[in-house]
N, C-alpha and C positions, 0 to 999 in steps of 0.2 A: 422371764423366760424358763424354759423348761430346761431340766438338766441335757438333754440330748441335741437340744438347736444352739447351732455356734454362731458366732457375731460373723455376720460377715465383712470383711473389710470393706472400706468406702471405695467407691471406683474411682480410678483415677482420671481427673479431668487431663486431658490433653491441651497443649497451649500450642497451637501452629504457630510458625513463625511468618510475617507479614508475606514473605516469598513465596512460602508454600500454601498459602490461601487467598484465591481470587477474591471470594468474599471478604475477609479481611482487608486485600489491599482496597478496596471500594470503599469500606466501612472509613478505614483511618485516611482515605485521600479527601473523601466528604467530611469529614471530622476536623481534619485541618483548615477544612473553606467556612466550616460553620463557629470554628475558635474564631479563627480571622473576623469574621463579619462581626461577632460578639465584641473583638477587643475593639475593632471603631467603631462600633455604638457608643462602647462606655468611655473608648478614649478618643475623641476625633481627632486629634492631631498626630497621630500614630499612623507611621509610612507600615505597607505589608513588604515584604522582599520573597521571600523561598519558603515553601510548606512541606516539605516530601513527608512520607511515610517513610518508619524506618524497622528493624524487624520485630519489635514488641511495642510499637505506638508510631507517635508522629512528632512531627516539632515545627513551629512556626517561629521565623526572626522578624523582628519589629523592631525599626526607627522609631523610638518613643521616649520626649523631654520626661517623661515621669517613669519613673524607675517602677517594675513589676512588685507587690508585697504580695504575702500570703493571702491579705484579705481579697487584696486583687484577685487571685484564684479564685477564690470560691466565685465572685462576683461574674467574673468571666463563665465560671462554669452555670452556674444560673441562668444566665443571659443564654447558654448553649443551649441548652434545655428548653427555655422558651421557643427556638428558634426551630429546635426538632421537633416539639407537640403542636409547632404552627404548621407543619407539614407541608413543605414547601417545595417544591419539584427541581428537579436540578435538568437545566436545560442549553445544549450544547449548542453552540452558534461557529459556525465559521464565518470569516471576515478576512480582508485583504488586509496587509499591511500594514497598507497607509490608514484603514481606518481603525486597527487595533491602535496604532501611534495616537491617532486624532482623541479616540475614547480618553487614552490613558493621561496624553497631555490636559483633556478636559478635567480629570480628577485629580491632575497634579501629583504622580507617583513614581518619582523620579527613578524608583529601582526597578520597575517596571518597563521602563523605556531600556532601561541596559539590559534585561532580560530578553525582551523582546527582538534587542540586535542579535543575540547568541541564536535565536530560533531559525532554525535554516531553511525548512519545509513552509511549504505554502499550500491553502491557504490557514490561517492562526485560527485556533481553535482557542475559544471563550467557553467558561462554564457559570450560569448564573443562577443563583440558590433563589429563585422566585424573580421577583423584581427587584428585588431588594439589593442584591450583591452580585460582584462576577469578579473575576480573574482567568488571567493567562493561567491553560492548564490542558495539558492531552489527556488526563482523563486515567484511570478509570472512574466513575462515579455509580454512587447508589441511584435509583431512581426518583426517590424523594427521601426527606429529611428524616421521614416516619420511620423510616427501616431500620433508623440507628435504636436500640435500646437506650434510652439516656440512665438508666442504674447501671450500664454497662461500659460510661466513659471516665475517664477521672485525669484531671490537670495535675501535675506531677511535680516540676520544679520549675524555678527560672535560673537561666547560666546567661552569661555574656558569650558572643560570637561575634566574631570579626566579619565585616560586608566580604565575601566571595574567600574567606578564609585568610586574608591578607592583615595584619596586623595592622599596615599603613592606611588602612582603608576603615569606614566608620564602625565603632562599636555596637554592636544591637544588642537588643534582648531575645533570648532563645526561650520559646515557653514548651518545655517537655510536656506532651500527656500521653492516654493508651485510650486504645478502644476496643471492646471485642462485641461478641455477637450474644454472649449474655454474661448476667450478674457473675451465676456462679465460675465463670472466664475470671471476671475480672479478681472476684476474692480468691480465686487461685494463685492470681499474677501478683496479689498484694501480700498474700502468703509468702511466696518466692523471695518477694523482696525483701519482707522482712529475715527470712531464714541466711538469706545473701547477706543483709547489715550482720547479723550476728556471728558469719562466718568471712566475713571482707576481712582478705589477709594482712590490710595495713593497721588494721586496728588491732587484730590478734597477733601480729608481728610485733607490736611495740610491747603489748601486754605480756607476750614470752618473752622480751628481750631480746629480737632477733637482728633487728637490721633499724636503722633511721634514716631520715633524711635532714640536710643541712642548706637551710637560705645560704649560707655564706659558701658552701660547695657547689650548689645550684642545683635545679630541679632536676630529677631523674637519672641522678646518681646515687646512688644508694649508698649508707654506711653500714658495714657488717659487723654486729658487736662479737664479744666471745663467743657466743653461744647459736647465731646466726654463723660465722664463719666455722664453728665445727660442723652444723648443719652443713654446710656448703664442701667440705672437705670431706664428710660422710661420702656424700653424693659422688664427687670425685675419685674419690678411693676404689668405690665401689664399681663404676666404669671403667676405670681405668685396670683395674685387675679381670675385667672380663675381658677387656681388650689385647691385653698382654697374651691371656690363654688364646685369644684368636688371630695371634699374628699381627697386633698393631704395631708401631715401632712408635716411640713418644718423640717428639720436636717441639722447640719451643722459638717464636719466632716475634719480633718487635713489635710494637704499639706503632710506630709509624715509618713511611717507606716514602720515594721518591712518587710524585704527582705520574710521573712516566709509566712505574709498576701498572697503575690504573686505567694510563690511558692503550695500553697493549691489552688489559682484560675486557676493555669496553666499559668498566664501572663509569670512570670519570665522564664519560661521556652519557652512560646512561642514568648516572646513579646521583651525578654532581650534586643535585638540588638537596638529597639527602645526607651525604657529608659534610663534615664540618670544614668550616673553609682554609684556604691554601695558606701555609706558613710561606712566606717568599723573602729573599734576602731582602729584595729593595723594591722598589717599582714595577722598575724596567723589569726583573725576573716574574713579577706579578702578572705583567701585563700579557708575557710569555706565555704565562702559566707552568713558571717553573719553581719549584720547591718541594715541599713535605707536606704530607695530609694524614690525617690519622687513619687507621683501617679501618673501612666499615665490612671488609672479609678477612678471611685467612686464607680462600684459596690460591692467590697469585702468590703467596711467600711458598706454601707447600710445593706449587710449582718450579719453585726457585731452586729447593732442596733438590726435587726430582731431577733437573735438569742440570743442574752440577758436575755431574760426570754423566758419561754414557751409559745408558743402560742396557744390560739384554735381557732377552727375555726369559732365562733364569732367573731372574728377579723379581720377575712379574707372576702374581699380584703384587704391589707394592703398597703400604698399608697406613699412609703418615696419620699422626692423631695428633692432636693438640686442646689440651683448655684455653680457647684463645680470646682475649677481651678484646671486643670490636666495639667499635663506635658510631653512631645515628643521629643525625641532627633531625630529631623529631621538633616538629612543634608544640609548643608549651600545652597546649589545648589537648594534645594526643597523648600523653602522657599519663599513666594512671599506676601507682604504687608499681611494684615489682613485674606487672605486665606487660609495660608501654616505658621503656626507660632509653636514656641516652647513651650508658656504657654497658654492654651485658657480655657474658663469657658464654662462648658456643664450644659446646663437647661436639668440637670438627674433627670431622677427617676428610683425608681423600684419598683414594686408592685407584692406583695407575694400573691397568689391566689391559689385556690383549683382548680384541676383539670377539676371541672363541670364548675367554673366561669370563665373560660380563655377564650373561645369564647366570651363572651359578655364584658370582662374587653378589650379582645383585639379593640373591635368595637368601643367602651367608647374614647379608647387612640386615636385608628381613627381620631373620631370626632372631638376632642380635636384638632388634628392637621391641619383638614379642618379648625375648627374655625379660629385658629391662623393665618393659609395662608390667607383665608379672610380679617381678620381685615388689614393685612399687603398690601394686593391688589396684592396680588402672585396668576395669574390665571393659566398658563402658565407651568405644571406639570403633571407628569406621575408615576406609583407607579413601582418599580422596587423587584421582587421578588428576593433578594439575597439568594440563596440556596447553599451549600457545591456540591462539588465536589470530586462524591464519588472516585475518582483516586488517591484524594492526600490524605497525611497524616498529614496536617496541623492540621486536628479538632481533637477535644476531645469527649468523649460519647460514647453513643450504637448507633449501626442501628435504633433501634426501638426508641431511646428518640428524633432523627433528624427526623424520620417520622411524630412521632406525632406533634413536632413543626412546621416542615414544612406543615403538614396537618392545623393545626389551621390557618397558616396565607392565603392559599390557601382559605382555605374555608370562610375568611373575606374580601378578595376582593372579591371574585364572587358573595357571597351575595349582597355588595357596588354596584355591578355591574361598579367596576374602573376599568379603561385603566391600564393594567399592562404588562411589559414583565418579561421574566426571566433573571436573570444575575447567573448563574453557577459557584462555586467558589468564587461569595463577600459576603458570608456571616462569620459572627465573627468566631472565633475557637472555640466558646461552644456556639453556634446557629444560626438559620437563621434567616434572619430581612425584612421587608419590609419596602423600602429606596425611599424617597421621590425624585424624580428627577427634579429640576427647570430649566426650558430654560428662558432665558433672554431675554432683549428688544434685545441684537445681536445674539440670538438662540445657545448661548453657554449653557452647562448643567451642573448646580452645585449639590451636594446631599446636602439636608439641612435636615428636620425631618428625623427619623428614631425609629422603633420600633421591637425590639427583644424577641422572645420566647425562652426560656432558660429552659430545664427540667435537664442540665448538672450542673451548678454551685450550685443549692439547693443540688445535690447529693455529690460533692464534699467536701461541709462544712457541709453535715448531717445536714441539714433543716427538722424539723416537725414541725407540728400541732396535736393537739387535734380533734379527727374528733367528727361525733356527737354520733357515737357509744361508743366514749371509746378508738379507737384504735389509735396508732401513725401514720401520715400520711404525705407523702411528697407534701410540695409546689411547683407549678409552678411559676417562675419568669417571668416577661415581663419588658425588660428593655426599656426606649423611652426617646427623647429629640426631642419635637418639631421647637426648632430654630436649634439643632445640636451643633452649638457652639454661644456665643455671636460674637466672635470677624470676624467667617466667613460669618456670618447673614450679619453682620454690613457693611463691605464690599461688598456685594452682594448688600445689597439695598441702596447704596451710586449709586452704578454703574447702578443700576436698575430705581431709580429715578431721576439720574444723578446728585444726589445732591440736588435734590428739594424733601425732605421729607416732605411725607400728614402732614397736620396741626396738627395733634394730636400726630405726631411723633415728629415735631421738635422741637431741642434745645429751640429755640427761637420762639415762634408764634405768637409774634404782635411785631412790634417795632415802636414806637411814635417820631415822627421828627418835634419837634419846629421850629416853621418859624425863630424868633428869642429869646433871650432870656428873651423876656417878657413873653414867653408863657411858660416858663422852670418850674415853681412853679406848673401849672397848669398838666402839663404832669407827673409830678413827683405823684402828687396825683393820678391821674388817673393809673398811673402803680399800685402804693401801692396796691389801689382797687383792680387792678387784681388779682395781685402776690396772695393777701390775699384770693383769689378765687381759688387758683391754677393754673391761667394762665400764662403762662410763657412767659412775657410781659418786656421790658425795653424801655428806652429813650436815643437817641442820643444826647448826649451832648457835639459834637466835636465844635458844633458853626461854622460848615460848613456854606456854601448857601444849600438851599434846592435842589437845583438840584442835590449836589456831594451828599444830605444826600441820597435822594432816590436811586440815584447808584448805593450807598455803600449798602443799603439795597438789591438791586436786587442783586450786587454781592456775599453777603453773602446768598441768597438764604432765604429771611427771608418772609414766606408764608401770611402775612397779616401786611402792612404798614398803619399808620395813620398820615396825615398831620395835623398840629396844629397851625394855625392863628388867629388872636386876634377873627374873627367872631366867631371860633369853642371855645374859651374861653367864649366869651360875649353869645354863644346860649347853652356849655356844651356838647358839638357833638364834633364828628372825623371825617374827612374826609381821606375816607377809598378806599384802593386800595389793590387789592390780585392779586399773583400772577398765578392764579387761572383762578381771571374773569375781572381781570382789577379793573375799577373805580365801586367803588358801592353808589357813592354819600358822602353829608354829614349828620351824621347819631348819634342821641343822645347816650349819652354816656353807661345811662345804657343798650339799646338796641342794640349794638357792645357787652358790657359783656355776656348781655345773651344768643345772638346767637353764641358767639363765645361756651359761655358753653355746647350747645348744640351740635354744630356740633364736639369738641372734644370727650364730652362723645360718640356721636354715630361715630365718625371716618369719620366723612365728612368733606368738606370742607366748609369754611363760608359762608352761604349763607343770602342774607337781601331782604326782598320782598320789591317791590316800597311803599306800603303800610307801611313798617315801616320808609319810610325816611320821616323826617320831612322837609328838604329843599333840595330840587337838586341841587342847587346852591351853586357850588364851587368856592371858592375866588378863583381871579384871577390869583394870583400869584400861588397857586397849578394848577389850570388849564396848566398855562405855561410850570413849571415845568413836568408833568404827561407827555407832548406833548415832 
């Protein structure tokens, strides 16, 4: 390559989700049928259930007396390639319900009979793979198996699954797989999977000593270690400080309440299956649904605080805020590290506003959320207008209330010029939402912040305020949570940063590494001075060789490390190295402290100019260790 030639970056390979690509939808739907055919050829006793596409591939559930092994997966994939290469046509057939039932009974597939019973429309559609195999299916499919590139499919894993998701029903074996248009897409998908494993917050959280799970405590209930608790506290304090500046009032509410509170709000009627069971004094109370429940939401509690006295328009907007822990009875199979748990803390706030204040308050909330994302260095997100599905009966309230609430959200995003899309059917049962969907380093999407407009709960709880003309009027509620939940946010941040937290957020911001015990007293004095000023500093007192001290600090992803040898003690300085910028040289202690305080306060990495360095010469032992 000539000196004038530049290396061109490799072209980024785009990996669409199934829902974004009709081609992938057909490929994956067809591949699931091919996989089921291959399984039943190799394992004749296996019965098929369902085999839908998912966003990055597809799966199929089987009832098989033999557990599938990794070796079996390889054999199944090899058989799939044979089927693909046979160039079997995909043939659509329409039959009557009676004919479909006759054919299913003939091949003795009981799960297909249950599926058939759930199909309401007629005629019934069946798809054939040549004349070799068939299944009930609505499509879509490719025209021929040869349209699938056999080098662009891969069977990934086997997991347990209950029929219909009901743990009281048969346990099945679920084979997860993926299929793409090209081998290059498959290679990129596998690369991202490997990177996701490297960033997995469950693995990094354990390595960094942030949280644990205990079987005795129960699944989905994380236990936070001192470092993890410190991380939570930093995030809480950051948002609490920002909220106080914006006129929010802190409140604290209980973890349980009478079930009647949630009957009034509608949560009990609409959300009962996701709540922990009722705590009743006796069977009679249980029969009439009287007792206490763990709270799934904070809003009904904040409503009670608002309603505890008659409010004047002069008190509005009233912004009540709480880091409130709520509880959801998620199914075991849906739990996943910190991103899906049974007990989590929401950075919840409920604003009670007049109708005239609604638009401006909504914009202020969005401004707060965008400010939070900026401090967390989360830039790749879009807004989803989560509206109701008019055809669904899961929502409460009048059409007029929903139209007004959805109109307020639409006006806000259009005024701000935000990139947004609509999610019909994604609304909460009591009101529409503006959800912030974040794409991480691996282009996976997560919902973080949310802000909701609600005309319905003020109606259900008969909330009022005294208007300027002395009349009683109904306030509007805004529900908002910039983080969403601390647990999910921290899980996402761990993976986004790959455990390398920015300086302001790191549980330990600087670690001092004494070359020998002779420097211990000096390092402890420096750390005490830093801690007194709010800098999270510590000393490595292990007594290991310097090289190991540095490796341990790197492994623990400490943002700043400071080597202290005899020369540093003599000159009252520290030899600084950061993960972000490498070696910064030997710096006077007071300069390091000043620069750390500035960087932390401004959400920046540590930066020290050459002019701030009194000596660029690092002791020989330090140079050797860093290299």
